[in-house]
N, C-alpha and C positions, 0 to 999 in steps of 0.2 A: 572741622574747618574754621581755621581764624578768620574772624569779621572785623570788620574795621568798627572804629568805637566812634561815634557822634556826639558832639555837645549839644545843649539844648538850643545855642542858637544856632548852630550851622543844619543848612538844609539838608535832609536824608536823600541820597541818589535813589534812584529805581532800584530795586534789587530784583535780579532773575536769578533762579533756581540753577544749580549744574545742569539738571537733567535736559531744561530748555536750552542752555548754554552750548550742550553736546550738540543737540540737533542744530543748532544756528554754525559753528564750527565745522560740524562732519559734512552738513550739505554745502559750506563754502570751498571744502575741499573736494567734494566731488564734482559740483557745478565747474568749477574751474580746471578739474582735469577732463569732463566732457566736451569743453569746448576744442581740445585737440581734437576730436572727431571731425570737426566741423573747419580743420585746419589752423585753429589759435591754440597752439602750446605754450600754455601760460604756467605750467607746473615742470615742466621738463629739466628744469635747473636743481631740483632737489636733490640731495646729496644721498649716496646708496653706498653702501660698503660690500664688496665684494671677499671672496675667499683670498688669503694673501699669504704671501710668505715673504716677498718685498713688500714693507710698509708704503713704500711711495704708490705701490700701484693699487692700493686698496679702497682708495676714493674714488669718486666720479659721479658725473651727471648722470640721472637714470635715464635720461633721451638722449638719443643719437643727435638731434636736433642742437642738443647744447654739448658736444663733443669737444669742443675747444675748450669747455668751461674748466680751470683748473680744480681739482677735487677739493683742496680747501676753501677754493673761492664758493664753492658750491655749497660748501659745509656752511660758511659763514653767512650765507644768505640764506639757508634754511634756518638756522639760528635767528637771524632776525626777523624772518616772516613769521616764525614762532613766536617769538619772544612779542612782536606787535601784537598778534591777533590775539594770543593768550592774557597779555596785559589787558588787553580791551575787557576781554570776557572777566577777567579779575576784578576791573572797575565795575562793569554791571553787576557781577556778584557781591558787589559791596567791599571787597577785600582793598586794602593797604597797596597801591600800586606799586610804590617804589620797593617795598619789601618784597613783593611778590617777583619782580624785575630780578632783584639782585639774588634771589633766591633760586629763581626758574634760569639762570646763567650758569649757577653751580650745577645745579639740577640737571639740565642738558648735556653740560659738560662732562658729567661723570657716566650718564644713561648712555652718551653715544660713545663714549671711549670702550663701555662695557660690551658695544655691538662689535666697535673695531676689534678689542681683546678676541672676544667672542668669534671672530671670523676668522683668526688666526690657523692654518693650515693644519695644525697639529692637531687643532680642535674640532675645526669643522670640514674638512676634504671627506667626503664620502666615499665614493668607489676607488677600485684600485688603479684605474685612469685617473683620477683625480691625485691621488698621491703621488704617481708618476709624473703627472705635470708638473707639481709643486717639488718635486725630488722628496717626499717624505716618507721613512718608512713604517710609520704608523699614524692614526689618527684615532680620536674618539668619537668621529662620525657624527657630530652632530650638527652640520650645514650652520651657515654663517648665522642662524637665529638663536645658534648656543649663548648669542649675547644678552639672551633673556636671562639665563640662567648666572651668567657673570654678573649682571645687572641686579637681578635678586642678592645674589652674596654680598656684594657690595653694599645695598643697602642693609644688609641685616648686621656688617658688621660696624657700620656707622651708626644704627640704632643701640647697638650693646655695649660698643667699646668706644665711641666719642657721642655721648648724649646732648652734647651742648652743642655739636654741631648739626646734629639731627634737629635739634630744636630751632635752629636757626633757617635750617632748610623747609621748616613746616609749611611756610607761606605758600610755597608749592609744591608740597609734596600733595596731591591730588589725585591718589590712584581710582576714583569712581568718575571724576571728570575725564582723564586721558582714555580710561577704559570705554567708556561711553563713547567719546568721540571717534576711536577705533570700531566699535560696532557698527555705529553709522556708517564709515566708510566700507566695513567688511561687506555690508549688503550687496553691495557694487562686485565686489569681489566674487562673491558667492554666486552671484547671478552671471556673471562670465562663464565660470566654470559649470554652472549648472545648464547654459544653451546648450552647449552640446549633447547632454545628455539629460533631456527633459522627462522623459518617462522615467529614468533611474532616479533623479534628483525628487520626483513626486513620490517615489515610494518610501524614500529615504525620510521624507518629511510625515507622511503618514505613520510609519514604525515610530519617528520620535516622537511625537504628539501622543501616541498609544503609551509608550513608556510612560511619559511626564503623569499621565493621570494616572498610573498603574501605582508609579512611586507617590503621589501626591497622598494617594488612597492609605499607605500604606506607612510611608514614614511619618507622618506628623501624630499619627494618634498612638505609635509604639512611644516615639521621642515625650509626648505628653505624657503618660502613662507611666514610662520609667522615673520621670523627674518627680512627679508626683506622689507615685506608689512607694520608691526604692529612697530616694533622696529628701522626701519629704519637702519638695517646694510649693509654695503656694501657687494659686490659679496665674497670679500677675507674675510672677517669674517663667513658670511652667510654659506658659501660651507663646510667649517670644522667643524661648529656649527651643522650642518643640519648632517655629517656624524659622529659626535662624539655622537649626542643624540640617533640616529635613529639606529646605524648600529653597532658600537664593540666601543666606547669608546674612548680610547688613541691612540690605533693602527690606527684607523680608521682617525680620528683627524690629526693625523703626517702625514698619506699616504696622505690624500686629501690636507692639506696643501702644502706638497712637490710638488702634480702633479698640483697643479694650481701655484705655484711658488709665496706662500705667506710668508710675513714677518715670522721670525723664532719665535716673540712673540705671533704669532695668536696661533698656535698649542699648545703653552705652556701654554697659559691663557685658552684653551678651555680644554687641557688634565686636568688642574687642577681642572676645575670646574667637568669636569667629575668623577675625583676620589672621591671630597667631596659628590654629589650628589650619587656614587655608595655605600660609605658608608651609606650613610641615606637609601637606598633601601634593603641593606643587614639587617640591623637592625630592618627594617619596613614588606618589602613585604612577607620573608617567614612565619612570624607569622600571616599575613593577609591569608596566604595559607593557613594554618594549621586551622585558623577559620571559612574560608569560600569555601576552597576546598577540605576539608579532604576526601571527597567520591569522588574526581575526583583527584587522585594524580598525574595523568601523564598531565594532563589539567594544574594543579600548576606547573609540571617542563618545561612544555612548554610555560608557559606565563612568569617564571623566565628567561631564555634562552632567550625571545623577550625583555624583559623588562630591565632587569638590565644591564647596559653597563660596560665596561672592563671584561676581561677573569676572573680576579682573582674575581672579586665580583661576577660574574654572577655563576662559580663555587662554590665558597663558598655558595652564597644563596642557590645553587641546594642541596650541602651537607647538610646544614641546614634544609631546606624543608624536605629533604629525613628521618634525625633523627626525624623531629617533626611528620611528616603524618606517618612515620611507627611505632613509637612509639605509636598515637595516635590509629592507627587500631588495633595493638597489645593489646592495653587496652580494645578492643572491641573484641577480640578474631580471628582477621583477620590476618595474619602472610606473609607480602609480602616478595620474595625474595629481599637482600638486592642488589643495584646498579642499578635497572631501574629506578629510580625518578633520580638519579644524571646523569646516562647515558643518559636519554632524554635530559635534558639540556646542557651535555657536547656537546653532538652530534649538536644540533641547532647551541650553542655556537661554534662549532669548523666549521660547514659550513656558517656560517656569516663570521668567518675569512676567508676560503677560498676565498671569495668573494671580500675581501678588494683590493687586487692586482688587480682584473678586474675591480672594480667600480673605482679606481682610475685612471686606464689606460684611461676608458671611461669618465672621467673627464678632464683628461689631455688633449685628444682629443678634446674636446669641448672648451677647455680653449685656448689653442695653434692655434686653428682654426678658434675661432669666437670671442672668447673676449680678449684676451692678444696677439694678433698676433705680432711676432716679426718681425723686419726687414731682419733680415736673412731667415725667414721663418721656423725656428726650428720647427719640430712636435715630439708631443710624440713617443716613439719608442716603439714596442711590447716587448723589453727588459723589459720594465719598470714594466711589470707584475710579471715577476720572480723576478725583485728587490725588489717589494714591496708586492710579497708573502710571508705569514708568514712561514719561515720556519720549526717551531716548530710542524705545523700538519703534516709535513713528517713524523716525530718521532711518531706522534700518529697513522698515518694509518699504520707505518712498524709493532708497536709493535701489533696493533689491527689485521691485515692480518698474521702476524707469529702466533701467538699466536690462531687463529680460525684456521687457518691451521691443526696445531698442535694437536687440540683440537678436529677436525672433522675428518681430513683425516688420522692423525698419530693414533687417539683413544687414547690419552692420557691426558684425561680431570680428570682423577683421579688424577694423579699424578702433573697435571698442577697447580690445583687449591691450594695445599699449598705453591708450588712456588710463585706462582703469590702473594699468601697472605703475603709471605715477602716484595716483590716490593709494596705491596699495602700500608703495614706499613711505608715506606719511603715517599709514597705519601701522605698520612696522616700527615707527620711530616712537608712536604714541605708546604701542605695545612694550617698548623696552621704559620707557618713563613710568608705564605701569609697574613693571616688576620692581624697578629701582622704587619706587613710592612706597609699594607693598613691605618691601624690605626696612625700610627706614621706619616706619609703622610701628615695628614688632619690637619693641623693647620687652623681651621676655621677663626680666627683671622686674619692672615698675609693676607690670600687670600680676605678677605672682605677690607682689608687696601690698598690691589693691584688695586681697581677698578674694582672687578669683578661683582659687583652689577648688571649691565645692563645683562650683558652675564646671570648670574644668572635666572633672570627674563623669559627671554627666555626658560630656560631650565625647570623651574617651568610651566610656559605654556603648553610648548609642552609634556614634561613627564607626569606631571598630568593631564593634558586636553587631551590627546587623547593616547600618546604612549603606556601607560599601558592599557588602555580599549581597543583600537584596538589588541593591544597583546594579550590581555585575550579572545576577541572576535574570532580571528583567532586560539587560543589554543583550544577552545570549538569547533570550527568547526573541528577540525581535531585530538581531542584527547578526545570529550565526550564520557564517556562509555567506554575508554579502561583503563583497570587494569594491573598491574604488575603480572605477575605470582605470584603463591602463594607458601611459602616456603615449601620443601618436595613434 
């Protein structure tokens, strides 16, 4: 991430991490949306995109209270609100606000245009009734979240064919920030979904946690062994590789690198590799899930949470899989409640993130006590668990718990649903920004020139040799035969 440069005379601004900023922005959206429950609809103007054949009817405000607002006016207000909020976040993060604002304008325009294109009826119409409604004879049945794929492809084209433009956009290309904000908001959406099926949701949660523990015990050790034994990497390289490939991508690789005091370039190379393969996984695995796991949607959801690295790519793949699997089920006359497939993927990914700090602390203890023992005898401190703990998870848990308490204890489910729908529209927009950003960061040629080939070989062997298959087996053990609740 690009940071502002300060002169010796200039006073340095306070600097807040993307983790904490994502919590702040996500909670801002959540609180403002929640006020609609008490009669104050402050976010109903946010622009949403519907499936369309006539482009003039595609855009509109999400709330009926703003039905008189022109779709393009709603889009302009949405852009202005996001630009203002995220520019303040960029300032707090130490970035050049002017450069961020200019780049974000282009990022938002391309990303939202991708959602618009992805909502075209030939791409998004799901059921025969939908096709009849829009007068189309065929459709890819992606739902209007097909815009995720369009945004990813647009980013890939820019990264690999227009590198100067990609470099200019870099100030506002922040997939980790966007996806963390989206995950904070997502907690409320999952809570509303779970409130009506609390027993089922509890079962899914317990199954997910069990699956994660098994994956941790298997993945990390095998990847570390492969990197050391068959590719000759030192411990300094093998440990971040094992964490990046087996646990949680970029965050785990960076946390592990810091825990074992690896050189900075180790985490940078591993993180770059993770992003590249995450793009490949997003483009391939959801469609494999649709082909081979159409009748086991929660197996597919858990599998993606265990197999796809980085928060952005994992949640993105869950969103695509939900669109594909629910569309295919709907075409067969089965209508699942929205949110369960994505919810399982998200839950597994969030709990994996929870353990990053703990795992980094464990590795720090091993390295400081037995491998790189310093002369001063410094040992890893318990506080490092907190330092390396992903703070955005606190935001996710807060929105989930508050929404669930209001839905169950306060009996406000009927009022919560439309309010959280407004917040969820922002969540979709942040997803779109994430997909586009992941694409823009994926310049395959530059990474190859940087000498990433041998690291990539470890990734290919580990990911396609056993990580995907072990994750699939674990998902079947815990989720086979478990189906999302039916709509209605």
